[in-house]
C-alpha positions in Angstrom: -74.1 36.1 -65.9 -72.1 32.8 -66.2 -69.0 32.8 -68.4 -69.4 31.9 -72.0 -68.3 28.5 -73.3 -65.0 28.1 -75.2 -65.3 28.2 -78.9 -64.6 24.4 -79.4 -66.7 23.3 -76.4 -69.8 22.3 -78.4 -67.7 20.3 -80.9 -66.1 18.2 -78.1 -69.1 17.5 -76.0 -71.9 17.4 -78.6 -74.5 14.8 -78.1 -74.1 11.4 -79.7 -76.4 8.4 -80.2 -76.1 6.0 -77.4 -74.5 6.5 -74.0 -72.7 9.8 -73.3 -68.9 9.3 -73.1 -67.3 9.7 -69.7 -65.0 12.4 -70.9 -68.0 14.4 -72.1 -69.7 14.0 -68.7 -66.6 15.1 -66.8 -66.0 18.2 -68.9 -69.6 19.2 -68.5 -69.4 18.7 -64.8 -66.3 20.9 -64.5 -68.0 23.5 -66.6 -71.1 23.4 -64.4 -68.9 23.8 -61.3 -67.1 26.8 -62.8 -70.5 28.5 -63.7 -71.9 27.9 -60.2 -68.7 29.3 -58.7 -68.9 32.5 -60.7 -72.5 33.0 -59.7 -71.7 32.5 -56.0 -68.8 34.8 -56.4 -71.2 37.6 -57.7 -73.6 36.9 -54.9 -71.0 37.7 -52.3 -70.9 41.4 -53.3 -74.7 41.5 -54.0 -75.6 40.1 -50.6 -72.8 41.9 -48.7 -71.1 38.8 -47.4 -74.0 37.6 -45.4 -74.0 34.0 -43.9 -75.8 32.2 -46.7 -73.7 33.9 -49.4 -70.4 33.1 -47.7 -71.5 29.4 -47.1 -72.6 28.9 -50.7 -69.4 30.5 -52.1 -67.2 28.3 -50.0 -69.0 25.2 -51.0 -68.8 26.2 -54.7 -65.1 27.0 -54.3 -64.4 23.6 -52.7 -66.2 21.7 -55.5 -64.3 23.7 -58.1 -61.0 23.1 -56.4 -61.7 19.3 -56.4 -62.5 19.4 -60.1 -59.3 21.4 -60.7 -57.2 18.9 -58.8 -58.6 16.2 -61.1 -57.9 18.4 -64.1 -54.3 18.8 -63.0 -53.9 15.0 -63.1 -55.3 14.8 -66.5 -53.4 17.6 -68.3 -50.7 18.7 -65.7 -50.5 22.4 -66.9 -49.4 25.4 -64.8 -52.7 27.2 -65.7 -54.6 24.6 -63.5 -52.4 25.3 -60.5 -52.6 29.1 -61.0 -56.4 29.1 -61.0 -56.4 26.8 -58.0 -54.2 29.2 -56.1 -56.5 32.1 -56.8 -59.6 30.2 -55.7 -57.8 28.8 -52.6 -56.7 32.2 -51.5 -60.2 33.6 -51.7 -61.5 30.5 -50.0 -59.1 30.8 -47.0 -59.8 34.6 -46.9 -63.4 33.8 -45.9 -62.6 31.1 -43.4 -62.6 33.3 -40.3 -65.7 35.3 -41.3 -67.5 32.0 -41.8 -66.4 30.8 -38.3 -67.6 34.1 -36.8 -71.0 33.8 -38.5 -71.5 30.2 -37.4 -70.6 31.0 -33.8 -73.1 33.9 -33.9 -75.8 31.5 -35.1 -75.0 29.0 -32.4 -75.1 31.5 -29.5 -78.3 31.2 -27.5 -80.6 34.2 -26.8 -79.0 35.7 -23.7 -80.9 36.2 -20.5 -80.5 39.1 -18.2 -77.7 37.5 -16.1 -75.8 36.3 -19.2 -74.3 39.6 -20.2 -71.1 37.9 -21.3 -73.1 36.5 -24.3 -74.0 40.1 -25.3 -70.3 41.0 -25.1 -69.3 38.0 -27.1 -71.9 38.9 -29.7 -70.5 42.4 -29.9 -66.9 41.1 -30.2 -67.9 38.7 -33.0 -69.9 41.5 -34.8 -67.0 43.9 -34.6 -64.6 41.2 -35.9 -66.9 40.3 -38.8 -67.1 44.0 -39.8 -63.4 44.3 -39.8 -62.9 41.1 -41.8 -65.5 42.2 -44.4 -63.6 45.5 -44.9 -60.4 43.5 -45.7 -62.1 41.0 -48.0 -61.8 43.3 -51.0 -58.1 42.5 -51.3 -58.9 38.8 -51.7 -62.0 39.1 -53.8 -61.1 42.1 -56.0 -62.7 42.1 -59.5 -59.4 42.9 -61.3 -58.3 39.3 -60.7 -61.2 37.9 -62.6 -59.3 38.2 -65.9 -56.6 35.7 -64.7 -59.3 33.2 -63.7 -61.1 33.5 -67.1 -58.0 33.1 -69.1 -56.8 30.2 -67.0 -60.1 28.4 -67.3 -60.3 29.0 -71.0 -56.9 27.3 -71.4 -57.9 24.4 -69.0 -61.0 23.6 -71.0 -59.2 23.8 -74.3 -56.6 21.3 -73.0 -59.2 19.0 -71.5 -61.0 18.9 -74.9 -57.8 18.1 -76.7 -57.0 15.4 -74.2 -60.5 13.9 -74.5 -60.1 13.7 -78.3 -57.0 11.6 -78.1 -57.7 9.5 -75.0 -60.2 6.8 -74.2 -62.8 6.6 -71.4 -60.9 3.5 -70.0 -57.9 5.7 -69.3 -60.1 8.3 -67.6 -61.7 5.6 -65.5 -58.3 4.3 -64.3 -57.2 7.8 -63.3 -60.5 8.6 -61.4 -60.6 5.3 -59.5 -56.9 5.3 -58.6 -57.3 8.8 -57.2 -60.3 7.7 -55.3 -58.4 4.7 -53.9 -55.7 7.0 -52.5 -58.4 9.1 -50.7 -60.0 5.9 -49.4 -56.7 4.8 -47.8 -56.5 8.2 -46.0 -60.1 8.0 -44.8 -59.6 4.4 -43.4 -56.4 5.6 -41.6 -58.3 8.5 -40.1 -61.1 6.3 -39.0 -58.7 4.0 -37.1 -57.1 7.0 -35.4 -60.3 8.4 -33.9 -60.0 9.0 -30.2 -62.5 10.4 -27.7 -59.9 12.7 -26.0 -58.5 14.1 -29.3 -60.9 16.2 -31.3 -58.2 16.9 -33.9 -58.7 13.4 -35.3 -62.4 14.1 -35.9 -61.6 17.3 -37.8 -59.0 15.5 -39.9 -61.6 12.8 -40.7 -64.1 15.5 -41.7 -61.6 16.9 -44.2 -60.9 13.5 -45.6 -64.6 12.7 -46.0 -65.1 16.0 -47.8 -62.4 15.2 -50.3 -63.8 11.7 -50.8 -67.2 13.1 -51.3 -66.2 15.5 -54.1 -64.2 12.7 -55.8 -67.2 10.3 -55.5 -69.3 13.0 -57.2 -66.9 13.2 -60.1 -66.9 9.4 -60.5 -70.7 9.2 -60.2 -71.3 12.0 -62.7 -68.7 10.9 -65.3 -69.7 7.2 -65.2 -73.3 7.3 -64.0 -72.6 4.8 -61.2 -75.5 4.4 -58.7 -73.1 2.9 -56.0 -70.9 6.1 -56.2 -74.0 8.3 -55.9 -75.1 6.3 -52.8 -71.6 6.6 -51.3 -71.6 10.3 -52.0 -74.8 10.8 -50.0 -73.5 8.7 -47.1 -70.3 10.8 -47.0 -72.4 13.9 -46.9 -74.2 12.6 -43.8 -71.0 11.8 -41.9 -69.6 15.2 -42.9 -72.6 17.0 -41.5 -72.3 15.3 -38.2 -68.6 16.0 -38.0 -69.3 19.6 -39.0 -71.6 20.1 -36.1 -69.0 18.8 -33.7 -66.4 21.2 -35.2 -68.7 24.2 -34.9 -69.4 23.5 -31.3 -65.7 23.1 -30.6 -64.9 26.4 -32.3 -67.5 28.2 -30.2 -66.3 26.6 -27.0 -62.7 27.8 -27.7 -64.1 31.3 -28.4 -65.8 31.5 -25.0 -62.4 32.0 -23.4 -62.2 35.4 -25.1 -65.0 36.8 -22.9 -64.8 36.5 -19.1 -68.0 36.6 -17.0 -68.3 39.5 -14.5 -70.0 38.9 -11.2 -71.5 35.8 -9.5 -74.6 35.7 -11.7 -72.7 35.8 -14.9 -70.2 33.2 -13.6 -73.1 30.8 -12.9 -74.6 31.3 -16.3 -71.2 30.9 -18.0 -70.6 27.6 -16.3 -74.0 26.3 -17.3 -73.5 27.3 -20.9 -70.0 26.0 -21.1 -71.0 22.7 -19.6 -73.8 22.3 -22.1 -71.4 23.0 -25.0 -69.0 20.3 -23.6 -71.9 17.9 -23.2 -73.1 18.3 -26.8 -69.6 17.9 -28.1 -69.1 14.7 -26.1 -72.4 13.3 -27.1 -71.7 13.9 -30.8 -68.2 12.3 -30.5 -69.7 9.3 -28.7 -72.4 8.9 -31.3 -69.8 8.8 -34.0 -67.6 6.3 -32.1 -70.6 4.1 -31.5 -71.1 4.0 -35.3 -67.5 3.2 -36.0 -68.5 -0.1 -37.7 -70.7 1.8 -40.1 -67.7 4.2 -40.8 -65.5 1.2 -41.5 -68.1 -0.3 -43.8 -68.3 3.0 -45.6 -64.5 2.9 -46.1 -64.9 -0.6 -47.6 -67.6 0.7 -49.9 -65.2 3.3 -51.3 -62.6 0.6 -51.7 -65.1 -1.4 -53.9 -65.3 1.6 -56.2 -61.5 1.8 -56.4 -59.3 0.6 -59.3 -60.6 -2.5 -61.0 -58.2 -5.4 -61.4 -57.2 -5.8 -65.0 -57.6 -9.4 -66.3 -54.3 -11.0 -66.8 -53.5 -12.3 -70.2 -52.7 -15.9 -70.5 -49.2 -16.5 -71.9 -48.6 -19.6 -74.0 -45.6 -21.6 -73.1 
């Protein structure tokens, strides 16, 4: 079951005649992310850490951490940072098991001569089992109380801040934060290089951060342009994610050596195909660099608005 709302939640975000205030939309969005995170957290144990459950939990954790980063700028309280650390520790605890599961999905059905794929599957399966056994330390239920207490304090402080602040102040904070991410994304786009896959991974992380901030801006202010930019960022992120998954699998192939001439031939074919798919994905992205630059400009248009200067009488 999702957590219950704070006692003063309904008072702060109760419906009004006319447009819903931006503060109300933002608090509701953070509450929604918190509820989804708790549900995905429960699914991990119920579904025994299978691939869909791990993926959904990590997505929910990233969206919640993005909301907590924004909350930290609004209220600057140690409770926000404490909850973020708990969520981040659990998120990183699932990183390797997620990589292992993705690699197992990307492995082809082995033929008779490709026994090294069978061995790689066995190595990945054994590693996943070992990681699952140790996940109880990161996802133990006794830490739930700290999360609940921290989130209760966060929502109480956000509600108090909303009552004494204006939507214009919230807009400036959201757009200034988005402008900072936009500058990082533009710098990462300029640094893309065909012979350096690390730059593509850095761009993927930057686009992911921009995507979650665009979602906060779109939800709190109901901006169609921010919603469109959010969907565009998701498309770029999916392409970069595919390149990253193939790169991780290619690096993992070095752990299993082929045995015999038949396995060696099959290994070279599979490794060459992996390299070709990575190169094609990278070249596709580089051919669309202009669209990426245009996307960065689109984010910039959603950045901080220029305040009209007051005319001073002389």
